[in-house]
C-alpha positions in Angstrom: 33.0 2.5 -11.0 31.8 -0.6 -9.4 29.2 -2.8 -11.0 26.0 -3.3 -8.9 25.2 -6.9 -8.7 21.5 -7.9 -8.0 20.1 -11.3 -7.6 17.6 -12.6 -10.1 14.8 -12.3 -7.5 15.7 -8.7 -6.9 15.7 -7.9 -10.6 12.3 -9.7 -11.0 10.8 -7.7 -8.1 11.9 -4.3 -9.5 10.9 -5.2 -13.1 7.5 -6.5 -11.9 6.9 -3.4 -9.8 7.7 -1.1 -12.6 5.6 -2.9 -15.2 2.6 -3.3 -12.8 2.8 0.4 -11.8 2.9 1.5 -15.4 -0.2 -0.6 -16.4 -2.2 0.1 -13.2 -1.5 3.8 -13.2 -2.2 4.1 -16.9 -5.5 2.3 -16.7 -6.7 4.0 -13.5 -5.7 7.5 -14.7 -7.5 6.9 -18.0 -10.6 5.6 -16.3 -10.8 8.5 -13.9 -10.2 11.0 -16.7 -13.0 9.5 -18.8 -15.4 9.5 -15.9 -14.7 13.1 -14.9 -14.2 14.8 -18.3 -15.5 14.6 -21.8 -13.7 12.2 -24.1 -11.5 14.8 -25.9 -10.5 16.5 -22.6 -9.8 13.1 -21.0 -7.4 12.0 -23.7 -5.8 15.4 -23.8 -5.1 15.5 -20.0 -4.4 11.7 -19.6 -0.6 11.8 -20.2 -0.1 14.3 -17.4 -2.5 12.3 -15.1 -0.7 9.1 -16.0 2.7 10.6 -15.1 1.5 11.9 -11.8 -0.2 8.6 -10.9 2.9 6.6 -11.9 5.1 8.8 -9.7 2.8 7.9 -6.8 2.3 4.2 -7.8 5.9 3.2 -8.3 7.2 3.9 -4.8 4.0 2.5 -3.3 4.4 -0.8 -5.3 7.9 -1.2 -3.7 6.0 -1.4 -0.3 2.7 -3.0 -1.4 4.1 -5.9 -3.4 6.2 -7.5 -0.6 3.4 -6.8 1.9 0.8 -8.4 -0.3 3.1 -11.5 -1.0 3.5 -11.9 2.8 -0.3 -11.6 3.4 -1.0 -14.2 0.7 1.5 -16.5 2.3 -0.1 -16.1 5.7 -3.6 -16.7 4.3 -2.6 -19.8 2.4 -0.7 -21.2 5.4 -3.8 -20.6 7.6 -6.1 -22.3 5.0 -3.7 -25.3 4.7 -3.6 -25.7 8.5 -7.4 -26.0 8.8 
């Protein structure tokens, strides 16, 4: 079995995306559960909601993070050129 070699930048990208997706999906799913349910129901249903939102958030972050970095670069270049 061959060892998969990734650059440091690639490792950082995937780790960042995973951690950001965990934190954002956890926070958003908890907030939505609290706003739509009573507190006991919110905490009881939150783990399932978190799992579903993480499954959506992780692949999205693989697309959104590089897109956002490119957009930030374009905006900063435009600002610096003025």
